[in-house]
C-alpha positions as a Markdown table, in Angstrom:
| # | Residue | x | y | z |
|---|---|---|---|---|
| 1 | Met | -6.9 | 15.5 | -11.8 |
| 2 | Val | -6.4 | 13.9 | -8.4 |
| 3 | Val | -4.9 | 16.5 | -6.1 |
| 4 | Val | -4.6 | 16.2 | -2.3 |
| 5 | Trp | -3.9 | 19.5 | -0.6 |
| 6 | Ala | -1.6 | 18.6 | 2.2 |
| 7 | Gly | -2.5 | 21.6 | 4.5 |
| 8 | Val | -6.2 | 21.0 | 4.2 |
| 9 | Leu | -5.8 | 17.2 | 4.6 |
| 10 | Ala | -3.6 | 17.6 | 7.8 |
| 11 | Leu | -6.2 | 20.1 | 9.3 |
| 12 | Asn | -9.1 | 17.8 | 8.6 |
| 13 | Ile | -7.4 | 14.7 | 9.9 |
| 14 | Gly | -6.1 | 16.5 | 13.0 |
| 15 | Ala | -9.5 | 17.7 | 14.0 |
| 16 | Ala | -11.0 | 14.2 | 13.5 |
| 17 | Arg | -8.2 | 12.5 | 15.5 |
| 18 | Ala | -8.7 | 14.8 | 18.6 |
| 19 | Gln | -11.2 | 12.2 | 19.8 |
| 20 | Gly | -11.1 | 8.5 | 19.4 |
| 21 | Val | -9.8 | 5.3 | 21.0 |
| 22 | Ala | -6.0 | 5.4 | 21.5 |
| 23 | Val | -4.1 | 2.8 | 19.5 |
| 24 | Asp | -0.5 | 2.2 | 18.6 |
| 25 | Leu | -1.3 | 2.1 | 14.9 |
| 26 | Glu | -4.0 | 3.0 | 12.4 |
| 27 | Leu | -3.4 | 0.7 | 9.4 |
| 28 | Ile | -5.0 | 0.8 | 6.0 |
| 29 | Leu | -4.3 | -2.3 | 3.9 |
| 30 | Ala | -4.9 | -1.3 | 0.3 |
| 31 | Val | -4.7 | -4.3 | -2.1 |
| 32 | Asp | -4.5 | -4.3 | -5.9 |
| 33 | Ile | -7.3 | -6.0 | -7.8 |
| 34 | Ser | -6.6 | -4.5 | -11.2 |
| 35 | Gln | -7.1 | -6.6 | -14.4 |
| 36 | Ser | -3.5 | -7.8 | -14.2 |
| 37 | Val | -4.4 | -9.8 | -11.1 |
| 38 | Asp | -6.2 | -12.9 | -12.3 |
| 39 | Pro | -8.9 | -14.7 | -10.1 |
| 40 | Phe | -6.4 | -17.2 | -8.7 |
| 41 | Glu | -3.9 | -14.5 | -7.9 |
| 42 | Ala | -6.6 | -12.4 | -6.2 |
| 43 | Tyr | -7.5 | -15.5 | -4.1 |
| 44 | Met | -3.9 | -16.0 | -3.1 |
| 45 | Gln | -3.6 | -12.3 | -2.1 |
| 46 | Arg | -6.7 | -12.4 | 0.0 |
| 47 | Gln | -5.8 | -15.7 | 1.6 |
| 48 | Gly | -2.3 | -14.5 | 2.3 |
| 49 | Tyr | -3.8 | -11.7 | 4.5 |
| 50 | Val | -6.3 | -14.0 | 6.1 |
| 51 | Arg | -3.5 | -16.3 | 7.3 |
| 52 | Ala | -1.0 | -13.5 | 8.2 |
| 53 | Leu | -3.5 | -11.4 | 10.3 |
| 54 | Ser | -4.2 | -14.4 | 12.6 |
| 55 | Asp | -0.6 | -15.5 | 12.8 |
| 56 | Pro | 0.8 | -15.7 | 16.4 |
| 57 | Gln | 3.8 | -13.5 | 15.4 |
| 58 | Val | 1.5 | -10.7 | 14.2 |
| 59 | Ile | -0.7 | -11.0 | 17.3 |
| 60 | Glu | 2.5 | -10.8 | 19.5 |
| 61 | Ala | 3.6 | -7.7 | 17.6 |
| 62 | Ile | 0.2 | -6.1 | 18.2 |
| 63 | Gln | 0.2 | -6.8 | 21.9 |
| 64 | Ser | 3.8 | -5.7 | 22.4 |
| 65 | Gly | 3.0 | -2.0 | 21.6 |
| 66 | Tyr | 2.4 | 0.6 | 24.3 |
| 67 | His | -1.4 | 0.4 | 24.0 |
| 68 | Gly | -1.3 | -3.3 | 23.0 |
| 69 | Arg | -3.9 | -2.7 | 20.2 |
| 70 | Ile | -4.1 | -1.4 | 16.6 |
| 71 | Ala | -7.0 | -0.3 | 14.3 |
| 72 | Ile | -7.1 | -1.8 | 10.8 |
| 73 | Thr | -9.2 | -1.6 | 7.7 |
| 74 | Tyr | -8.9 | -3.5 | 4.4 |
| 75 | Ile | -9.7 | -2.0 | 1.0 |
| 76 | Glu | -9.2 | -3.2 | -2.6 |
| 77 | Trp | -8.5 | -0.9 | -5.5 |
| 78 | Gly | -8.0 | -0.6 | -9.2 |
| 79 | Gly | -8.2 | 2.4 | -11.5 |
| 80 | Pro | -9.3 | 5.9 | -10.5 |
| 81 | Arg | -12.3 | 5.9 | -8.3 |
| 82 | Ile | -12.3 | 2.1 | -8.0 |
| 83 | Trp | -12.1 | 1.5 | -4.2 |
| 84 | Ile | -14.0 | -1.2 | -2.4 |
| 85 | Thr | -14.0 | -1.6 | 1.4 |
| 86 | Ile | -13.9 | -5.3 | 2.3 |
| 87 | Ala | -13.6 | -4.9 | 6.0 |
| 88 | Gly | -14.2 | -1.5 | 7.8 |
| 89 | Trp | -12.2 | -0.2 | 10.8 |
| 90 | Arg | -11.8 | -2.7 | 13.5 |
| 91 | Leu | -9.9 | -2.7 | 16.8 |
| 92 | Ile | -7.4 | -5.6 | 17.1 |
| 93 | Ser | -6.0 | -6.3 | 20.6 |
| 94 | Ser | -6.4 | -10.1 | 21.0 |
| 95 | Glu | -6.2 | -13.4 | 19.1 |
| 96 | Glu | -10.0 | -13.4 | 19.0 |
| 97 | Asp | -10.1 | -9.9 | 17.4 |
| 98 | Ala | -7.5 | -10.9 | 14.8 |
| 99 | Val | -9.2 | -14.2 | 13.9 |
| 100 | Gly | -12.6 | -12.4 | 13.6 |
| 101 | Phe | -11.1 | -9.8 | 11.2 |
| 102 | Ser | -9.4 | -12.6 | 9.2 |
| 103 | Gln | -12.7 | -14.5 | 8.9 |
| 104 | Thr | -14.4 | -11.4 | 7.6 |
| 105 | Leu | -11.8 | -11.1 | 4.8 |
| 106 | Gly | -12.1 | -14.8 | 4.1 |
| 107 | Thr | -15.9 | -14.7 | 3.6 |
| 108 | Glu | -16.2 | -11.6 | 1.5 |
| 109 | Met | -16.5 | -12.0 | -2.3 |
| 110 | Leu | -13.4 | -11.4 | -4.4 |
| 111 | Thr | -13.5 | -8.2 | -6.4 |
| 112 | Arg | -12.0 | -7.1 | -9.7 |
| 113 | Gly | -11.2 | -3.7 | -11.2 |
| 114 | Thr | -9.7 | -2.1 | -14.3 |
| 115 | Gly | -6.8 | 0.3 | -14.4 |
| 116 | Thr | -4.0 | 0.9 | -11.9 |
| 117 | Ser | -4.2 | 4.1 | -10.0 |
| 118 | Ile | -1.9 | 4.1 | -6.9 |
| 119 | Ser | -2.2 | 7.9 | -6.8 |
| 120 | Gly | -5.9 | 7.6 | -6.7 |
| 121 | Val | -6.0 | 5.1 | -3.8 |
| 122 | Leu | -3.4 | 7.1 | -1.8 |
| 123 | Ala | -5.6 | 10.2 | -2.1 |
| 124 | Tyr | -8.7 | 8.2 | -1.1 |
| 125 | Ala | -7.2 | 6.2 | 1.7 |
| 126 | Ser | -5.7 | 9.3 | 3.4 |
| 127 | Thr | -9.3 | 10.5 | 4.0 |
| 128 | Leu | -10.3 | 7.3 | 5.8 |
| 129 | Phe | -8.4 | 8.3 | 8.9 |
| 130 | Asn | -10.9 | 11.2 | 9.4 |
| 131 | Asp | -13.7 | 8.9 | 10.6 |
| 132 | Ser | -11.8 | 5.9 | 11.8 |
| 133 | Gly | -12.9 | 6.4 | 15.4 |
| 134 | Phe | -9.3 | 5.9 | 16.6 |
| 135 | His | -6.3 | 8.0 | 17.5 |
| 136 | Gly | -3.2 | 6.2 | 16.4 |
| 137 | Glu | 0.4 | 7.0 | 17.5 |
| 138 | Arg | 1.2 | 6.2 | 13.9 |
| 139 | Arg | -0.9 | 6.2 | 10.7 |
| 140 | Val | 0.1 | 3.9 | 7.8 |
| 141 | Ile | -1.2 | 3.2 | 4.3 |
| 142 | Asp | 0.1 | -0.1 | 3.1 |
| 143 | Ile | -0.1 | -0.5 | -0.7 |
| 144 | Ser | 0.4 | -3.9 | -2.3 |
| 145 | Gly | 0.3 | -4.3 | -6.1 |
| 146 | Asp | 1.8 | -6.0 | -9.1 |
| 147 | Gly | 2.3 | -3.0 | -11.5 |
| 148 | Pro | 3.2 | 0.7 | -11.6 |
| 149 | Asn | 0.7 | 3.6 | -11.5 |
| 150 | Ser | -0.7 | 4.2 | -15.0 |
| 151 | Ser | -3.5 | 6.7 | -14.5 |
| 152 | Gly | -5.1 | 9.2 | -12.1 |
| 153 | Gly | -2.1 | 11.5 | -11.7 |
| 154 | Ile | 1.7 | 11.0 | -11.1 |
| 155 | Val | 2.0 | 8.8 | -8.0 |
| 156 | Ser | 4.9 | 10.6 | -6.4 |
| 157 | Tyr | 2.9 | 13.8 | -6.1 |
| 158 | Ala | 0.1 | 12.0 | -4.3 |
| 159 | Arg | 2.7 | 10.2 | -2.1 |
| 160 | Asp | 4.3 | 13.5 | -1.2 |
| 161 | Asp | 0.9 | 15.1 | -0.2 |
| 162 | Val | 0.0 | 12.1 | 2.0 |
| 163 | Val | 3.4 | 12.1 | 3.7 |
| 164 | Ala | 3.2 | 15.8 | 4.3 |
| 165 | Ala | 0.0 | 15.1 | 6.3 |
| 166 | Gly | 1.9 | 12.9 | 8.7 |
| 167 | Ile | 1.0 | 9.5 | 7.1 |
| 168 | Thr | 3.6 | 6.8 | 6.3 |
| 169 | Val | 3.2 | 4.8 | 3.1 |
| 170 | Asn | 4.7 | 1.3 | 3.1 |
| 171 | Gly | 4.5 | -1.1 | 0.2 |
| 172 | Leu | 4.5 | -4.7 | -0.9 |
| 173 | Ala | 5.6 | -5.0 | -4.5 |
| 174 | Ile | 5.0 | -8.1 | -6.5 |
| 175 | Asn | 7.9 | -8.4 | -9.0 |
| 176 | Asn | 6.9 | -9.9 | -12.4 |
| 177 | Phe | 9.6 | -11.7 | -14.3 |
| 178 | Glu | 7.3 | -12.9 | -17.1 |
| 179 | Gly | 7.2 | -9.7 | -19.0 |
| 180 | Gly | 3.5 | -9.0 | -19.0 |
| 181 | Leu | 1.9 | -5.7 | -19.9 |
| 182 | Phe | 2.2 | -3.0 | -17.3 |
| 183 | Ser | 4.5 | -5.2 | -15.1 |
| 184 | Leu | 8.1 | -4.6 | -13.9 |
| 185 | Pro | 10.7 | -7.2 | -12.8 |
| 186 | Asp | 11.9 | -4.7 | -10.3 |
| 187 | Leu | 8.6 | -3.2 | -9.1 |
| 188 | Asp | 10.1 | -3.0 | -5.6 |
| 189 | Val | 12.6 | -0.4 | -6.8 |
| 190 | Tyr | 9.7 | 1.6 | -8.4 |
| 191 | Tyr | 7.8 | 1.4 | -5.1 |
| 192 | Gln | 10.9 | 2.4 | -3.2 |
| 193 | Glu | 11.5 | 5.5 | -5.4 |
| 194 | Cys | 8.0 | 6.6 | -6.3 |
| 195 | Val | 5.3 | 5.1 | -3.9 |
| 196 | Val | 6.5 | 4.7 | -0.3 |
| 197 | Gly | 7.5 | 7.5 | 2.0 |
| 198 | Gly | 7.4 | 8.9 | 5.5 |
| 199 | Pro | 9.2 | 8.0 | 8.8 |
| 200 | Gly | 10.5 | 4.4 | 8.7 |
| 201 | Ala | 8.9 | 3.6 | 5.3 |
| 202 | Phe | 9.9 | 0.4 | 3.6 |
| 203 | Val | 9.0 | -1.9 | 0.7 |
| 204 | Val | 8.8 | -5.7 | 1.0 |
| 205 | Ala | 9.5 | -7.5 | -2.3 |
| 206 | Ala | 7.6 | -10.6 | -3.4 |
| 207 | Asp | 9.0 | -12.5 | -6.3 |
| 208 | Gly | 5.7 | -13.4 | -7.9 |
| 209 | Phe | 2.5 | -14.4 | -6.2 |
| 210 | Glu | 4.1 | -17.6 | -5.1 |
| 211 | Ser | 6.0 | -15.8 | -2.3 |
| 212 | Phe | 3.2 | -13.4 | -1.5 |
| 213 | Ala | 2.1 | -15.1 | 1.7 |
| 214 | Glu | 5.6 | -14.9 | 3.2 |
| 215 | Ala | 6.0 | -11.3 | 2.1 |
| 216 | Ile | 2.7 | -10.3 | 3.7 |
| 217 | Leu | 3.6 | -11.9 | 7.0 |
| 218 | Arg | 7.0 | -10.2 | 7.1 |
| 219 | Lys | 5.5 | -6.8 | 6.1 |
| 220 | Leu | 2.8 | -6.9 | 8.8 |
| 221 | Ile | 5.2 | -7.8 | 11.6 |
| 222 | Leu | 7.6 | -5.0 | 10.5 |
| 223 | Glu | 5.0 | -2.2 | 10.3 |
| 224 | Ile | 3.1 | -3.2 | 13.4 |
| 225 | Ala | 6.3 | -3.5 | 15.5 |
| 226 | Asp | 7.6 | -0.3 | 13.9 |
| 227 | Ala | 11.1 | -1.7 | 13.7 |
| 228 | Pro | 12.3 | -2.6 | 10.1 |
| 229 | Pro | 15.5 | -4.7 | 10.3 |
| 230 | Pro | 18.6 | -4.1 | 8.2 |
| 231 | Thr | 18.0 | -5.2 | 4.6 |
| 232 | Asn | 20.3 | -8.1 | 4.9 |
| 233 | Ala | 18.5 | -9.5 | 8.0 |
| 234 | Trp | 16.1 | -12.4 | 8.1 |
| 235 | Gln | 17.9 | -14.5 | 5.5 |
| 236 | Gly | 15.5 | -16.6 | 3.4 |
| 237 | Tyr | 12.6 | -14.2 | 3.8 |
| 238 | Pro | 11.5 | -11.7 | 1.1 |
| 239 | Gln | 13.8 | -8.7 | 0.7 |
| 240 | Val | 13.1 | -5.4 | 2.4 |
| 241 | Leu | 14.1 | -2.1 | 0.8 |
| 242 | Leu | 14.3 | 0.9 | 3.2 |
| 243 | Val | 13.4 | 4.4 | 1.9 |
| 244 | Gln | 15.9 | 6.4 | 4.0 |
| 245 | Ala | 19.5 | 6.2 | 2.7 |
| 246 | Pro | 22.1 | 5.1 | 5.2 |
| 247 | Pro | 24.4 | 7.9 | 6.6 |
| 248 | Gly | 26.9 | 9.3 | 4.1 |
| 249 | Pro | 26.6 | 10.0 | 0.4 |
| 250 | Phe | 24.0 | 8.0 | -1.4 |
| 251 | Leu | 25.6 | 7.4 | -4.8 |
| 252 | Ala | 23.2 | 4.8 | -6.4 |
| 253 | Pro | 21.4 | 6.4 | -9.3 |
| 254 | Gln | 17.6 | 6.4 | -9.3 |
| 255 | Lys | 15.9 | 4.4 | -12.0 |
| 256 | Tyr | 12.3 | 5.6 | -12.0 |
| 257 | Ala | 12.4 | 8.9 | -10.0 |
| 258 | Pro | 12.0 | 11.8 | -10.2 |
| 259 | Glu | 9.6 | 11.4 | -13.1 |
| 260 | Cys | 7.9 | 8.3 | -11.8 |
| 261 | Asp | 5.8 | 8.0 | -15.0 |
| 262 | Val | 7.0 | 4.6 | -16.3 |
| 263 | Gly | 3.4 | 3.2 | -16.0 |
| 264 | Glu | 1.9 | 6.1 | -17.9 |
| 265 | Arg | 4.5 | 5.8 | -20.7 |
| 266 | Met | 3.9 | 2.0 | -20.9 |
| 267 | Arg | 0.2 | 2.7 | -21.2 |
| 268 | Leu | 0.8 | 5.0 | -24.2 |
| 269 | Leu | 3.2 | 2.5 | -25.8 |
| 270 | Asn | 0.6 | -0.3 | -25.5 |
| 271 | Asn | -2.2 | 2.0 | -26.8 |
| 272 | Pro | -0.9 | 3.6 | -29.9 |
| 273 | Gly | -4.2 | 5.2 | -30.7 |
| 274 | Leu | -4.4 | 6.8 | -27.2 |
| 275 | Arg | -3.0 | 10.3 | -27.4 |
| 276 | Asn | -4.9 | 12.0 | -24.5 |
| 277 | Pro | -2.9 | 15.1 | -23.5 |
| 278 | Asn | -4.4 | 14.8 | -20.0 |
| 279 | Leu | -3.3 | 11.1 | -19.7 |
| 280 | Phe | -0.9 | 11.8 | -16.8 |
| 281 | Asn | -3.5 | 13.8 | -14.8 |
| 282 | Asp | -7.0 | 12.9 | -15.8 |
| 283 | Pro | -8.6 | 10.3 | -13.6 |
| 284 | Asp | -11.3 | 9.7 | -16.2 |
| 285 | Ala | -9.0 | 8.8 | -19.0 |
| 286 | Pro | -9.8 | 5.4 | -20.4 |
| 287 | Pro | -8.1 | 2.6 | -18.4 |
| 288 | Pro | -5.3 | 0.5 | -20.1 |
């Protein structure tokens, strides 16, 4: 069972952050490479980040902060304990820095994994701030994926522990309208209710991999600038869902919360012979 104890996590991270280079943001980009992401889609994902991270708008957002610099690392993830660091922590304060980081991403081999454990990667990514070598005004884990959590523990529990440690979780949800296994046409709503959280948290929706590059660019600008716009702004760009409800009563019913177990139930439905009583908690349960 993947459990992150919020008090211990906050203590460890706080001690490690007492020293380090001051930056406006420590950002972990965590990208889904589960089996539902085919090689072409994996390539599109990676190239989307390569282009976006060296985009002049992103560089302008970085340099507009108080310190004028951020720290960033890029990991790819699949099922429980499948975490691959593609580019370690790097200081980005100039166009040269950004282009160098992008080139690292562009030259590293594409990876693949099995299973989809958002809960697992949240627990793992939260520990990476300990030894980043930076002290960020904000700490953000940015999760992008094309399906719901299906193993490694209920995702909302992991999310709540990470948020309790002072870390914001943002998301980029790739909605799938083709009806594939372990996919949702409104994955952005699932992310909004079950995955993201913390001050200013938001989800950017990509309608398939075709709009992924635009969604990445918008997401990076928003989280680096720390100023998500109203959901009806930036017409023609991918939709943004904010986590915090506007002032006044919030009447819209939740679709996936509080259970947040739709992926686990889909896994059982598509594996009739799988009746593991620990399926919802056991990170070593067979992947879908």
